[in-house]
C-alpha positions in Angstrom: 39.3 -14.0 -7.0 36.0 -15.3 -8.3 32.4 -15.5 -7.1 29.4 -17.6 -8.2 26.5 -15.4 -9.2 23.2 -15.9 -10.9 23.0 -13.7 -14.0 20.2 -12.9 -16.5 20.9 -14.2 -20.0 20.0 -10.9 -21.5 23.1 -9.4 -19.9 25.4 -12.1 -21.3 27.8 -11.3 -24.2 30.7 -12.7 -26.1 34.0 -10.8 -25.9 34.8 -8.3 -28.6 37.9 -9.1 -30.6 39.0 -6.6 -33.3 40.4 -9.4 -35.5 36.9 -10.9 -35.7 35.2 -7.9 -37.3 35.0 -9.7 -40.7 33.2 -12.7 -39.1 30.9 -10.5 -37.0 29.6 -8.8 -40.1 29.3 -11.9 -42.2 28.1 -14.7 -39.9 26.9 -13.5 -36.5 23.2 -12.7 -36.0 22.1 -9.2 -35.3 19.2 -9.5 -32.9 20.0 -6.3 -31.0 23.8 -6.4 -30.3 25.9 -8.7 -32.5 27.9 -9.7 -29.4 24.8 -10.8 -27.5 25.3 -14.5 -26.7 22.4 -15.8 -28.9 23.9 -14.1 -32.0 27.1 -16.3 -32.1 26.9 -18.9 -34.9 27.5 -21.6 -32.3 24.4 -20.5 -30.3 22.4 -20.2 -33.6 23.3 -23.8 -34.4 22.3 -24.9 -30.9 19.0 -23.1 -31.1 18.3 -24.6 -34.6 19.2 -28.1 -33.2 16.6 -27.7 -30.4 14.0 -26.8 -33.1 15.0 -29.3 -35.8 16.6 -32.2 -33.9 19.0 -34.4 -35.9 17.4 -33.1 -39.2 19.8 -30.2 -38.9 22.5 -32.6 -40.2 20.6 -32.9 -43.5 21.7 -29.5 -44.8 24.8 -28.9 -42.7 26.9 -27.3 -45.5 24.4 -24.4 -45.7 24.2 -23.6 -41.9 25.7 -20.3 -40.9 27.7 -22.1 -38.1 29.4 -24.4 -40.6 30.1 -21.6 -43.1 31.6 -19.6 -40.3 33.8 -22.5 -39.0 35.0 -23.4 -42.5 35.8 -19.8 -43.3 37.6 -19.1 -40.0 39.5 -22.3 -39.9 40.0 -22.9 -43.6 43.7 -24.0 -43.2 42.9 -26.7 -40.6 43.4 -30.3 -41.7 39.9 -31.3 -40.5 38.4 -28.6 -42.6 40.4 -29.6 -45.6 39.3 -33.2 -45.4 35.8 -32.2 -44.5 35.4 -34.0 -41.2 35.3 -30.8 -39.0 31.6 -30.0 -39.7 30.4 -33.3 -38.2 32.7 -33.1 -35.2 31.8 -29.5 -34.5 28.1 -30.2 -34.9 28.2 -33.2 -32.6 30.0 -31.3 -29.9 27.2 -28.8 -29.8 24.4 -31.4 -30.1 25.9 -33.5 -27.3 26.2 -30.4 -25.0 22.5 -29.5 -25.7 21.5 -33.1 -25.1 23.4 -33.2 -21.8 22.0 -29.9 -20.5 18.6 -30.9 -21.6 18.9 -34.3 -19.7 20.9 -33.2 -16.6 20.3 -29.5 -16.4 22.9 -26.8 -16.2 25.2 -27.4 -13.2 22.8 -29.7 -11.6 22.8 -33.4 -10.7 26.0 -35.1 -11.7 27.3 -31.8 -13.2 26.8 -29.6 -10.2 30.5 -29.0 -9.4 32.0 -25.5 -10.0 34.3 -27.0 -12.7 31.2 -27.1 -14.9 30.2 -23.5 -14.4 30.5 -21.1 -17.2 33.1 -18.4 -16.4 32.6 -14.8 -17.2 33.8 -11.4 -16.2 32.0 -8.1 -15.7 32.6 -5.3 -18.1 31.1 -1.9 -19.0 31.6 -0.8 -22.6 29.6 0.8 -25.3 30.0 -2.3 -27.5 27.6 -4.1 -25.1 24.9 -2.0 -23.5 26.0 1.6 -23.0 26.5 2.6 -19.3 25.5 -0.8 -18.1 27.6 -3.6 -16.5 27.2 -6.9 -18.4 28.8 -10.3 -18.2 31.3 -11.4 -20.9 31.9 -15.1 -21.6 35.4 -16.3 -20.7 35.0 -20.1 -20.9 32.5 -22.8 -21.7 31.0 -21.4 -24.9 29.3 -24.7 -25.9 27.6 -24.9 -22.5 26.5 -21.2 -22.8 25.1 -21.9 -26.3 23.1 -24.9 -25.0 21.6 -22.8 -22.1 20.5 -20.0 -24.5 19.1 -22.6 -27.0 17.2 -24.3 -24.2 15.6 -21.1 -23.1 17.4 -20.5 -19.8 16.5 -17.0 -18.6 19.3 -16.9 -16.0 22.2 -19.1 -15.1 24.9 -19.4 -12.4 28.3 -18.4 -13.5 31.7 -18.0 -11.9 32.5 -14.3 -12.2 36.2 -13.8 -12.5 37.4 -10.6 -10.9 
């Protein structure tokens, strides 16, 4: 069962995965909790795109998001032939541009299929003794919302 709720972005986190420890330490930001949504390399890229525009493509190889992607997916054919960085970057840029133009779950994207999905969790890895929302799907959309300064968003909370 799920329910649509409006949640504050400061209670929005990425899911903890033990096999990602290496990447958390090396690539994720540390503004407070490393699992906080704005600390994911994808959200860092989206925020930098909002600030720099298409100039972000000028030094793509040195961006933390591309370094993370190339390290994590080093065996993928698109990484080996070096096309991944542009495709991954364009996906984020296109989502930021779409949310900027149409809003998040507004206008032509107001259907529930476009809602970010999350679940509630209480764990010391997030905020001790406090229930938070943990991203389940739509990470590009979530990154766009944080980059564009949304303070709260509607999400479909999965029970």
